[in-house]
N, C-alpha and C positions, 0 to 999 in steps of 0.2 A: 614493507612498513607505509602504513597508509600515513596518506599527508593529512596537513592540519585542515579541517575544515572549514574555519573561516578565509584561510587561502583558497581554499577551491572555490566558497563563494565569490570569493574578490574578483578569481579568474573568469568565474561564468559571467559576473556585471560587466568587468571588461570586454569580455569576446559577446556581449549583447544577449544573452543567453536568459536572464535574467535582470529584472528592472530595480533599482536602488530599493523601490517600498518592500519586494521580494526579499530582497537581501536582509531588509531592517526585520523582517521578519525571520528572517531564519539564524540570521547572528542575537539574535534574543535572550538577554543575561539565563543561564542557568541550564540553556538545553545546547549548547555547543560539548559539552562531554558525553551528553546522552547519546547526538548524532555522532560521535567520534566512536562511541561502543559501537555502535551498528554496523559501521564499515564491515566489520570481519576480515574474510579473509583476504593476503593481500594478490594485488592485478597478477604480479609473476610467476603466482602459482597455477595460473588458468593457462592454459595452453589453447587459445582459441580467437580466431578473427573477430568472431561475433559472438555476442553475451547475453543474456534474458534475464533480469533480474525480478523476480516473481517474490511484489511485497502482499502483506497481512497485516493490518490493522483489526484486532480482534477485542471486541468489549468487554472487559471482565468486571463491569461492574456490580455490585451486589444485587438488581434487577434482575439478570440473566440468572442467578439463582432463586429468587424468589419466583421468578416466571417460569421456572422449569425446562430451563433453555441451555442447562450446562452441557449436558452429553451431544445435544445436537449441534451445539458450537464447537465441542473438539470435534465431532465427526467431519463437520463442512470444513472446518481447517482441513483435517487430516485428509481429504478428498483432492481439495487442490493441489497440496504437495503431490499424491500420490498420480494424481492424472498427469500433470506434467511432466513427474519424473517417468514417464512411460511413452513420452514422444519421442519424436526423431531428434531432437534437439538436446536431448535431457544433457548428455555432455559439456554444454553450454548454459547450462540453466543453473543462475542462485538463486537461493530463497531467504529471507528473511521474515520473520514477525514479531512484530509488538506486541503485546497485551497494553491496552487502552490504559490502564490506572497502575497495574505492576512495573511495567517498562517492557524491554526489551527481553523476549524470550529465548531469541538466537541471534546473533549477527548474521551477515551477510557467509553464505554456503555453499558448498555445490550441492546440488540438489538430492544426491544420493547418502550424504550426511547429515542432512538437516534434524533437527529434533521436533517432533511429533505431540500434541497437544495428548493430556491427559488427565489424570484425577488428582497427581500429584502437582505437575506443573502451571494447571489451570484451576483455579482457588476464586472466584470472583465474589468481589468485595468492593465498599466504598462508590467514587460517584463517580462521572464520565466526563472527562479532560478531553474531550471531542476535538477541541481546535490545538491544543498543544499537544496531542499525540500525531495527531495530520501533520502539520508543520513540521514538526519534529521526525516523523518518518518520510516526509515526501522530500526533506533536508537529505537525511541518510541515501534516498535515491539517487537524487541528483551529485550527492557529491560521491556517491560510488561508479554513478555513470560516467561525473569527469574522470575518475581515476583512469578508468577502463579507457576513455577515449584520449587522454593524454598519452597514453600506452598505445594507441593506433588502431584500437579494439571497437569495434562498431557494437553498440548498447541499443537494447530495445526494453523497456519497461511496463510491467501491468500491475498495478496495485488494488487493491480493494480495501474499502471502509468497512467493517459491519458493527453493528450496533443496535442496541432496542432503547436510546435513550438521547435527548437532544445534548445540545452541551452546558453542563453546569456545575463544573469544576475547572478549566483552564486557569493559571495562575499569569501566563505570560503573553499567550495570544487571548484577545480580549473579543475581538469582533471578526464574524464571517468574511467580512470584506480581506481582512489579512493573508486569509488563508486563499481565497480566491484569487488574490495576486501571484502567489505561487501556483496555484493549480494554470491559471490561464497562460503563466509563463511556462509553463511545461508542456503543456497541450501543443503549443504554437512551433515547440519543436518539432511537431509529428512522429516521436518516439516514443512519447508516453501513453500509458491508457491508466486513468484512475478512475475506478468503480466505485460507488457507495450502495449501501444495502441497509434499508432503514426496518426494523423488526416492530413492528405495528406495538404501539403502547396504550394506545386506545386515546393520545391525544397530540401526540406529536408529528406535526405534515415532516413527514421526512424529504417529501418531492423539494416542497419548500428549503428544509434545510440544504439538503445538500447543492440545491443550483445557488442558493445563498455563498457556496463555500465554491463556488466555480466549475462543478460538476456537471457536466453533459446531460441533457435530460433520458439522452440515451442508454446513459450508464449510471442511470436510477435505478432499483430495485426496490421495491416496497412490498415487502412479503406480509402475511400474517403471522400472529402471533402461536402459529401450528405446528410441531414439530413436521408436518408433512410440508408446509409449505417455505418453513425455512430450509430443508434439506434441498429441495425445488429450486430455490434459488442459489444455493449454494453452487450445486449440480450446473444452472445456467451460468454462474463465472466459471465455472472449471472448465467448462467446455469452449466458454469464449478463451480464455486464457489459454488453453490448451491450442486451438488453431492458430491464436495469435503467437504462440513460442515458434510454430514450426518456421518460416521464414519472412525475409521484408515484407515480400508481398502478401501474403498471409495477414500480417501485423496491420499493414494498412487497410486492408477490406475490412479488417476486424473491427480497426480503430474508428474508422468511418459509419460503419453499418451497427454498433452498440452491439445490445445482447439481441436486436430482432435480426443479427446477420447468422446465418446457420450455415453458411458453407463458406468456403474462401474461392 
């Protein structure tokens, strides 16, 4: 059974893995149950000495629908899952997807049993709670990683935030600096990769948005708002995630090189 997330966050703080500021962001009201629900498969059900957590936050706001990008977001998300599932580490890979507006699509599960997006489970509507969704998802990444680490299993994580709009609807996390605190703490561990993809909406500076959220420049993608450019961006992340999932050295090389790293 998954441990209580607040206990996991307290342990992370006690171990010096996250700061008090980050813990406060992670335990904010109304998010604990959301994070708990994302933890998914029990660690005892995964027979491995090391695991890779592949996590995607997919924007499902109404602008995706209005911009004609629903299908390319579906295809891009599924491409990441399919590509990583073909890696030599596939038996050790767990995946989790959160829809920015609707919440958890699938909690952490083995890559060969995860849910793909389609027209029935991906129905873009509403606003863009970018900060809330990011912190809740990174909380799930941290908590799941901590569960495995407490069981002697080495963990590496790769997370993508894909959106076509800036923050406009979060209720719990109000400032980019709160997100940045969590991101910085995770990156210091050198076992996490966090990437941001901002699809052009004609007015949001996604380079600035993601930088203020703590994401390194080398892990920020800013494709234009065309199917070809969005597909190419997902392909680039997919290739990076697949290389990073191979082994610890490949992960380290990819983490340092960002999207500009073409070989391990």
